[in-house]
C-alpha positions as a Python dict, from the first residue, in 0.01 Angstrom:
ca = {
    (1, 'M'): (0, 0, 0),
    (2, 'P'): (209, 287, -138),
    (3, 'H'): (48, 628, -114),
    (4, 'V'): (-141, 738, -423),
    (5, 'V'): (-74, 1094, -537),
    (6, 'L'): (-410, 1254, -611),
    (7, 'P'): (-448, 1498, -901),
    (8, 'R'): (-495, 1853, -776),
    (9, 'E'): (-824, 1894, -963),
    (10, 'I'): (-1000, 1626, -755),
    (11, 'L'): (-878, 1742, -413),
    (12, 'P'): (-1127, 1906, -175),
    (13, 'T'): (-1062, 2273, -105),
    (14, 'D'): (-1049, 2177, 263),
    (15, 'G'): (-942, 1825, 357),
    (16, 'R'): (-1075, 1814, 716),
    (17, 'F'): (-1342, 1545, 758),
    (18, 'G'): (-1285, 1449, 1120),
    (19, 'C'): (-1563, 1354, 1361),
    (20, 'G'): (-1370, 1469, 1667),
    (21, 'P'): (-1294, 1838, 1684),
    (22, 'S'): (-1437, 1949, 1353),
    (23, 'K'): (-1342, 2183, 1074),
    (24, 'I'): (-1328, 2546, 1187),
    (25, 'R'): (-1406, 2795, 911),
    (26, 'P'): (-1159, 3075, 829),
    (27, 'E'): (-1422, 3334, 919),
    (28, 'Q'): (-1431, 3194, 1272),
    (29, 'L'): (-1055, 3227, 1304),
    (30, 'S'): (-1080, 3584, 1178),
    (31, 'A'): (-1333, 3656, 1453),
    (32, 'L'): (-1097, 3502, 1706),
    (33, 'V'): (-799, 3718, 1613),
    (34, 'G'): (-1013, 4019, 1523),
    (35, 'P'): (-1286, 4140, 1758),
    (36, 'G'): (-1233, 3840, 1983),
    (37, 'A'): (-876, 3942, 2059),
    (38, 'A'): (-1002, 4226, 2278),
    (39, 'V'): (-1190, 3978, 2498),
    (40, 'L'): (-921, 3712, 2538),
    (41, 'G'): (-732, 3755, 2861),
    (42, 'T'): (-1000, 3965, 3029),
    (43, 'S'): (-1219, 3897, 3333),
    (44, 'H'): (-1519, 3672, 3285),
    (45, 'R'): (-1705, 3874, 3551),
    (46, 'Q'): (-1698, 4193, 3343),
    (47, 'A'): (-1933, 4318, 3073),
    (48, 'P'): (-1739, 4219, 2757),
    (49, 'V'): (-1730, 3849, 2845),
    (50, 'K'): (-2078, 3851, 2997),
    (51, 'N'): (-2210, 4010, 2678),
    (52, 'L'): (-2042, 3734, 2478),
    (53, 'V'): (-2205, 3465, 2695),
    (54, 'A'): (-2540, 3641, 2665),
    (55, 'G'): (-2508, 3659, 2286),
    (56, 'V'): (-2421, 3290, 2256),
    (57, 'R'): (-2713, 3190, 2480),
    (58, 'S'): (-2951, 3411, 2284),
    (59, 'R'): (-2836, 3281, 1946),
    (60, 'L'): (-2856, 2919, 2064),
    (61, 'A'): (-3211, 2984, 2178),
    (62, 'D'): (-3285, 3131, 1834),
    (63, 'L'): (-3120, 2845, 1645),
    (64, 'L'): (-3298, 2575, 1846),
    (65, 'R'): (-3631, 2763, 1843),
    (66, 'L'): (-3671, 2725, 2219),
    (67, 'P'): (-4028, 2687, 2345),
    (68, 'A'): (-4154, 2925, 2613),
    (69, 'G'): (-3998, 2855, 2952),
    (70, 'Y'): (-3692, 2671, 2819),
    (71, 'E'): (-3349, 2815, 2900),
    (72, 'I'): (-2996, 2772, 2767),
    (73, 'V'): (-2762, 2664, 3045),
    (74, 'V'): (-2383, 2667, 3004),
    (75, 'G'): (-2128, 2494, 3225),
    (76, 'N'): (-1757, 2424, 3249),
    (77, 'G'): (-1632, 2098, 3100),
    (78, 'G'): (-1762, 1896, 2807),
    (79, 'S'): (-2021, 1620, 2770),
    (80, 'T'): (-1824, 1396, 3004),
    (81, 'A'): (-1868, 1652, 3280),
    (82, 'F'): (-2237, 1677, 3200),
    (83, 'W'): (-2288, 1301, 3240),
    (84, 'D'): (-2147, 1317, 3592),
    (85, 'A'): (-2343, 1635, 3666),
    (86, 'A'): (-2662, 1460, 3557),
    (87, 'A'): (-2588, 1168, 3789),
    (88, 'F'): (-2556, 1413, 4078),
    (89, 'G'): (-2826, 1664, 3997),
    (90, 'L'): (-3074, 1544, 3732),
    (91, 'I'): (-3145, 1174, 3787),
    (92, 'E'): (-3363, 1144, 4094),
    (93, 'R'): (-3370, 767, 4139),
    (94, 'R'): (-3317, 573, 3818),
    (95, 'A'): (-3237, 631, 3452),
    (96, 'Q'): (-3306, 435, 3139),
    (97, 'N'): (-3007, 460, 2905),
    (98, 'L'): (-3010, 359, 2540),
    (99, 'V'): (-2668, 232, 2435),
    (100, 'F'): (-2582, 191, 2067),
    (101, 'G'): (-2234, 341, 2070),
    (102, 'E'): (-1966, 498, 2284),
    (103, 'F'): (-2145, 810, 2408),
    (104, 'G'): (-2458, 630, 2521),
    (105, 'G'): (-2244, 376, 2704),
    (106, 'K'): (-2054, 645, 2891),
    (107, 'F'): (-2371, 811, 3016),
    (108, 'A'): (-2501, 470, 3126),
    (109, 'A'): (-2181, 420, 3326),
    (110, 'A'): (-2227, 758, 3495),
    (111, 'A'): (-2591, 674, 3571),
    (112, 'A'): (-2474, 367, 3765),
    (113, 'A'): (-2362, 594, 4051),
    (114, 'P'): (-2390, 425, 4394),
    (115, 'W'): (-2652, 670, 4526),
    (116, 'L'): (-2887, 582, 4238),
    (117, 'E'): (-3072, 265, 4149),
    (118, 'A'): (-2904, 62, 3875),
    (119, 'P'): (-2998, 208, 3536),
    (120, 'D'): (-3221, 22, 3292),
    (121, 'V'): (-2973, -15, 3005),
    (122, 'R'): (-3113, -99, 2660),
    (123, 'K'): (-2833, -204, 2428),
    (124, 'A'): (-2831, -239, 2051),
    (125, 'A'): (-2557, -371, 1825),
    (126, 'P'): (-2328, -105, 1674),
    (127, 'G'): (-2483, 21, 1352),
    (128, 'T'): (-2838, -14, 1481),
    (129, 'S'): (-3047, 194, 1721),
    (130, 'A'): (-3235, 121, 2041),
    (131, 'S'): (-3577, 251, 2145),
    (132, 'P'): (-3694, 380, 2483),
    (133, 'E'): (-3972, 206, 2671),
    (134, 'A'): (-4166, 341, 2965),
    (135, 'V'): (-4070, 162, 3286),
    (136, 'E'): (-4217, 227, 3629),
    (137, 'G'): (-3971, 404, 3856),
    (138, 'V'): (-3754, 548, 3579),
    (139, 'D'): (-3739, 927, 3601),
    (140, 'V'): (-3481, 1001, 3324),
    (141, 'Y'): (-3485, 853, 2973),
    (142, 'A'): (-3152, 923, 2803),
    (143, 'W'): (-3000, 855, 2464),
    (144, 'P'): (-2791, 1022, 2192),
    (145, 'H'): (-2953, 1210, 1908),
    (146, 'N'): (-2654, 1108, 1698),
    (147, 'E'): (-2399, 845, 1793),
    (148, 'T'): (-2064, 979, 1678),
    (149, 'S'): (-1884, 647, 1704),
    (150, 'T'): (-2114, 452, 1471),
    (151, 'G'): (-2303, 699, 1253),
    (152, 'V'): (-2648, 615, 1389),
    (153, 'A'): (-2905, 892, 1431),
    (154, 'T'): (-3232, 858, 1621),
    (155, 'E'): (-3572, 1022, 1630),
    (156, 'I'): (-3621, 1258, 1922),
    (157, 'R'): (-3964, 1203, 2071),
    (158, 'R'): (-4069, 1248, 2432),
    (159, 'V'): (-4121, 927, 2625),
    (160, 'E'): (-4476, 901, 2755),
    (161, 'A'): (-4395, 767, 3098),
    (162, 'D'): (-4458, 836, 3467),
    (163, 'A'): (-4559, 1192, 3543),
    (164, 'G'): (-4248, 1402, 3588),
    (165, 'A'): (-4011, 1173, 3395),
    (166, 'L'): (-3758, 1365, 3186),
    (167, 'T'): (-3633, 1296, 2833),
    (168, 'V'): (-3261, 1379, 2819),
    (169, 'I'): (-3082, 1385, 2483),
    (170, 'D'): (-2709, 1389, 2409),
    (171, 'A'): (-2680, 1620, 2109),
    (172, 'T'): (-2304, 1668, 2091),
    (173, 'S'): (-2267, 1563, 1726),
    (174, 'A'): (-2621, 1660, 1624),
    (175, 'A'): (-2669, 2014, 1753),
    (176, 'G'): (-2647, 2264, 1472),
    (177, 'G'): (-2658, 1998, 1200),
    (178, 'I'): (-2979, 1798, 1248),
    (179, 'D'): (-3319, 1961, 1280),
    (180, 'V'): (-3503, 1888, 1603),
    (181, 'T'): (-3818, 1980, 1790),
    (182, 'I'): (-3682, 2080, 2129),
    (183, 'A'): (-4022, 2045, 2297),
    (184, 'E'): (-3985, 1667, 2252),
    (185, 'S'): (-3707, 1668, 2514),
    (186, 'D'): (-3646, 1818, 2856),
    (187, 'V'): (-3269, 1844, 2829),
    (188, 'Y'): (-3089, 1871, 2495),
    (189, 'Y'): (-2721, 1900, 2582),
    (190, 'F'): (-2401, 1920, 2382),
    (191, 'A'): (-2041, 2025, 2359),
    (192, 'P'): (-1991, 2262, 2062),
    (193, 'Q'): (-1696, 2110, 1874),
    (194, 'K'): (-1890, 1929, 1598),
    (195, 'N'): (-2148, 2104, 1376),
    (196, 'L'): (-2105, 2417, 1583),
    (197, 'G'): (-1742, 2435, 1473),
    (198, 'S'): (-1597, 2535, 1807),
    (199, 'D'): (-1348, 2402, 2061),
    (200, 'G'): (-1370, 2218, 2395),
    (201, 'G'): (-1411, 2323, 2756),
    (202, 'L'): (-1783, 2400, 2780),
    (203, 'W'): (-2117, 2223, 2765),
    (204, 'F'): (-2454, 2375, 2677),
    (205, 'A'): (-2806, 2250, 2738),
    (206, 'A'): (-3156, 2356, 2640),
    (207, 'V'): (-3360, 2274, 2952),
    (208, 'S'): (-3735, 2267, 3006),
    (209, 'P'): (-3926, 2410, 3302),
    (210, 'A'): (-3970, 2053, 3430),
    (211, 'A'): (-3595, 1994, 3415),
    (212, 'I'): (-3529, 2322, 3593),
    (213, 'E'): (-3769, 2222, 3869),
    (214, 'R'): (-3591, 1885, 3900),
    (215, 'I'): (-3247, 2048, 3916),
    (216, 'E'): (-3357, 2290, 4186),
    (217, 'R'): (-3538, 2025, 4389),
    (218, 'I'): (-3244, 1783, 4396),
    (219, 'A'): (-3006, 2066, 4482),
    (220, 'A'): (-3225, 2149, 4784),
    (221, 'S'): (-3262, 1786, 4892),
    (222, 'G'): (-2936, 1760, 5083),
    (223, 'R'): (-2776, 1522, 4831),
    (224, 'Y'): (-2401, 1574, 4812),
    (225, 'I'): (-2316, 1748, 4485),
    (226, 'P'): (-1963, 1872, 4404),
    (227, 'E'): (-1967, 2242, 4327),
    (228, 'F'): (-1809, 2195, 3983),
    (229, 'L'): (-2075, 1935, 3889),
    (230, 'S'): (-2374, 2124, 4028),
    (231, 'L'): (-2639, 2186, 3762),
    (232, 'K'): (-2797, 2437, 4001),
    (233, 'N'): (-2469, 2631, 4002),
    (234, 'A'): (-2460, 2617, 3622),
    (235, 'L'): (-2822, 2735, 3601),
    (236, 'D'): (-2771, 3022, 3843),
    (237, 'N'): (-2449, 3137, 3678),
    (238, 'S'): (-2599, 3113, 3329),
    (239, 'R'): (-2873, 3351, 3434),
    (240, 'L'): (-2592, 3591, 3530),
    (241, 'Q'): (-2430, 3539, 3185),
    (242, 'Q'): (-2126, 3361, 3330),
    (243, 'T'): (-1992, 3021, 3434),
    (244, 'L'): (-1879, 2897, 3775),
    (245, 'N'): (-1513, 2903, 3671),
    (246, 'T'): (-1347, 3097, 3389),
    (247, 'P'): (-1505, 2984, 3062),
    (248, 'A'): (-1310, 2884, 2753),
    (249, 'L'): (-1327, 3220, 2576),
    (250, 'S'): (-1191, 3094, 2244),
    (251, 'T'): (-1468, 2835, 2243),
    (252, 'L'): (-1730, 3105, 2297),
    (253, 'I'): (-1590, 3333, 2025),
    (254, 'L'): (-1570, 3054, 1767),
    (255, 'L'): (-1919, 2935, 1861),
    (256, 'D'): (-2069, 3283, 1840),
    (257, 'E'): (-1937, 3333, 1487),
    (258, 'Q'): (-2066, 2988, 1380),
    (259, 'L'): (-2411, 3057, 1522),
    (260, 'R'): (-2430, 3387, 1335),
    (261, 'W'): (-2333, 3210, 1010),
    (262, 'I'): (-2589, 2931, 1046),
    (263, 'I'): (-2871, 3166, 1149),
    (264, 'D'): (-2793, 3414, 870),
    (265, 'N'): (-2811, 3132, 614),
    (266, 'G'): (-3149, 3004, 727),
    (267, 'G'): (-3100, 2842, 1066),
    (268, 'L'): (-3138, 2480, 1161),
    (269, 'Q'): (-3346, 2384, 858),
    (270, 'W'): (-3072, 2517, 629),
    (271, 'A'): (-2804, 2330, 824),
    (272, 'D'): (-3008, 2009, 816),
    (273, 'A'): (-3052, 2032, 439),
    (274, 'R'): (-2680, 2098, 395),
    (275, 'T'): (-2567, 1797, 601),
    (276, 'H'): (-2819, 1575, 425),
    (277, 'E'): (-2686, 1687, 86),
    (278, 'S'): (-2336, 1583, 187),
    (279, 'S'): (-2426, 1257, 359),
    (280, 'D'): (-2671, 1150, 87),
    (281, 'A'): (-2391, 1178, -169),
    (282, 'L'): (-2172, 943, 37),
    (283, 'Y'): (-2447, 690, 104),
    (284, 'A'): (-2546, 683, -264),
    (285, 'W'): (-2183, 631, -361),
    (286, 'A'): (-2139, 345, -113),
    (287, 'E'): (-2460, 175, -221),
    (288, 'A'): (-2349, 187, -585),
    (289, 'S'): (-1996, 66, -507),
    (290, 'S'): (-1879, -291, -564),
    (291, 'V'): (-1643, -278, -263),
    (292, 'A'): (-1818, -46, -14),
    (293, 'T'): (-2149, -40, 171),
    (294, 'P'): (-2306, 183, 437),
    (295, 'F'): (-2227, 39, 781),
    (296, 'V'): (-2570, 142, 909),
    (297, 'A'): (-2798, -91, 717),
    (298, 'D'): (-3133, 71, 790),
    (299, 'P'): (-3161, 401, 600),
    (300, 'A'): (-3388, 533, 877),
    (301, 'D'): (-3096, 503, 1123),
    (302, 'R'): (-2833, 664, 901),
    (303, 'S'): (-2681, 982, 1036),
    (304, 'P'): (-2671, 1291, 816),
    (305, 'V'): (-2362, 1421, 1000),
    (306, 'V'): (-2141, 1113, 1057),
    (307, 'V'): (-2116, 864, 770),
    (308, 'T'): (-1962, 521, 832),
    (309, 'I'): (-1873, 311, 528),
    (310, 'D'): (-1760, -51, 542),
    (311, 'F'): (-1526, -204, 281),
    (312, 'D'): (-1501, -567, 183),
    (313, 'E'): (-1190, -770, 257),
    (314, 'S'): (-1034, -689, -82),
    (315, 'V'): (-979, -329, 38),
    (316, 'D'): (-761, -214, 326),
    (317, 'A'): (-958, 84, 458),
    (318, 'A'): (-673, 184, 690),
    (319, 'A'): (-440, 207, 391),
    (320, 'I'): (-697, 414, 202),
    (321, 'A'): (-722, 655, 497),
    (322, 'A'): (-342, 675, 522),
    (323, 'S'): (-312, 750, 151),
    (324, 'L'): (-579, 1019, 174),
    (325, 'R'): (-396, 1170, 471),
    (326, 'H'): (-76, 1182, 263),
    (327, 'N'): (-271, 1407, 22),
    (328, 'G'): (-402, 1637, 294),
    (329, 'I'): (-741, 1466, 338),
    (330, 'V'): (-741, 1389, 708),
    (331, 'D'): (-929, 1211, 985),
    (332, 'T'): (-1129, 963, 778),
    (333, 'E'): (-1018, 674, 1001),
    (334, 'P'): (-1292, 472, 1181),
    (335, 'Y'): (-1371, 506, 1548),
    (336, 'R'): (-1082, 339, 1726),
    (337, 'K'): (-1291, 107, 1947),
    (338, 'L'): (-1522, -15, 1671),
    (339, 'G'): (-1248, -215, 1503),
    (340, 'R'): (-1402, -230, 1157),
    (341, 'N'): (-1256, -211, 807),
    (342, 'Q'): (-1422, 120, 735),
    (343, 'L'): (-1397, 494, 688),
    (344, 'R'): (-1581, 741, 912),
    (345, 'I'): (-1648, 1076, 747),
    (346, 'A'): (-1797, 1385, 907),
    (347, 'T'): (-2048, 1580, 703),
    (348, 'F'): (-2091, 1852, 964),
    (349, 'T'): (-2244, 2186, 874),
    (350, 'S'): (-1910, 2359, 813),
    (351, 'I'): (-1806, 2100, 553),
    (352, 'E'): (-1885, 2205, 198),
    (353, 'P'): (-2101, 1954, 7),
    (354, 'D'): (-1876, 2011, -296),
    (355, 'D'): (-1578, 1903, -85),
    (356, 'V'): (-1763, 1582, 0),
    (357, 'R'): (-1812, 1518, -372),
    (358, 'Q'): (-1441, 1579, -427),
    (359, 'L'): (-1364, 1339, -142),
    (360, 'I'): (-1568, 1071, -320),
    (361, 'R'): (-1366, 1131, -637),
    (362, 'S'): (-1046, 1106, -433),
    (363, 'I'): (-1151, 776, -276),
    (364, 'D'): (-1244, 633, -617),
    (365, 'Y'): (-910, 744, -762),
    (366, 'T'): (-722, 590, -469),
    (367, 'L'): (-909, 260, -509),
    (368, 'E'): (-842, 253, -883),
    (369, 'H'): (-470, 325, -848),
    (370, 'S'): (-389, 111, -544),
}
């Protein structure tokens, strides 16, 4: 299909709709090259960087409305590092892992470590969700709040299971864009490069007193835990407003500016309303279309921050994405391993709802002129 040239008046003001590293607002870049420039290249053991870490931890606690006793822990690496850290220092014997996309599957693989009992893996077909179920002997129940690969979002509710069992939630593409009651989980962890508009290199987690007790008990048990993957190390260093190794300072500066912006505009409830406004527009468009349909059939499972739209065989979705890219509208391609004729569109907090409406106009124009 030849590329369609879109009229200027229907183009979004910002054409970034990717579900990987997300749109970073100009104000964040200004903070990076403005006040942040004095911090870059300085020691992470000195006050300026420690104050930055402290500010980020405090603002995350504010944004997530942390219950009494919960703490924000920060560690080196992203969610992939956290999965391995959890296998070493959070799962005591056995985990139950819900798998309905790529992220849940990767945590399940990490939970199959040889020093643990085989995880109880509950799989659901892509585009649908799975539900936890109390099982004797399981001490960690884990699943994603939002599955980035498929556009499925789940309800976060504590599993009523054996005394001491922890509910552990992957929030990488949900944190800062979907409202949540943190008390319904023991660990709510995420990398900040989605709704929180930052870069890679760090993970964050809101952890309950029960999770802290578990982390400290396993660390004292004699189990071998690599220093880099020690949650006890991450906890201890976080309390000192630092990380084990040099943190990604650009990530912290971008995140701090994003947190200030979200909190100043009304916090998590405001962000949740904003992402729903954007995603609802896309779902309504797809439901009214003669050639498109929401990939996630059950409205209760549909993500407000990652929208996946299937097209019928008369439309080449890859060609549509390529044509959009030619016009500066980028990263609407589907998740590479899903292999569907679809578009995947981020409606993260930084993305303007008006730009989503312009994107819809651009897709319609491309379909009409292909």
